[in-house]
DOKOL-40534 format. One record per residue (C-alpha): residue in one letter; z, y, x. Coordinates in steps of 0.25 Angstrom, whole numbers, plus 2048, in hexadecimal, padded with zeros to 3 digits. Example, Ala and Ser with C-alpha at 12.3 -4.5 7.8 and 13.67 -1.06 7.14 Angstrom:
DOKOL-40534
A81F7EE831
S81D7FC837
//
This chain:
DOKOL-40534
M5F854B8FD
A5FF546907
R600544915
K5FE53691C
E607539927
K61153C91B
A61752F918
I61A52A90A
L62051E905
G617515900
D60C51A907
Y606517912
N5F951C91B
M5EB516918
T5DD51791F
S5D2519914
D5C850F918
R5BC51A915
N5C052591E
G5CA521928
R5D652B923
V5E3528921
Y5E852B913
K5F752890A
R5F3519903
S5F75258F6
E5EA52A8F9
M5E151D8FA
R5D95148F0
K5D15088F2
E5C35078F1
W5BD4FB8EB
T5BA4F88F8
G5C64F38FD
N5C7503906
W5D350B903
V5CE51A904
H5D3528901
K5D252C8F3
S5C95368F5
E5BF52C8F9
W5C251F8F1
E5B451C8E7
P5B45138DC
K5AC5078DC
H59D50A8D9
P5975078CA
Q58B5008CF
L5954F68DA
V59B4EF8CC
I58E4EE8C0
I58D4E08BB
P57F4DB8B9
R57C4D58AC
V5784C88AB
E5694C58A7
K5654BF899
I55E4B189C
A5504B1891
E5534A7889
Q5434A5886
P53A4A2896
A5324AD897
R5264A489B
S52049B893
E52148D896
D51148A895
D50A48289F
P50648C8AC
L4F648F8AA
F4F14848B6
I4E548C8BC
P4DA4848C4
F4D34868D0
T4C748A8CE
P4C048F8DB
V4B749C8DB
A4A949D8DF
M4A54A68EB
P4984AA8F0
G49449D8F9
D49E4938F5
D49A4858EE
L4A24818E2
D49D4728E4
E4A84718EF
Y4B54728E2
//
């Protein structure tokens, strides 16, 4: 492992976005989030983040029949002491 202070042509110092330590550019990797981290801290993108949902198939026939709705008229309920002649 090269020391941070040692000068290497074409290799410069970078600060890790995860822990703030200084490493050589050759030891850094870029994560899928855009952060530059040391190769020991690098993590691949989690597979659950790239799931593509399946498109649902549309039913060819309606789930319910197209019949007329059932009409239930109002029917008064006789209660004790009520006079049903008013309805």
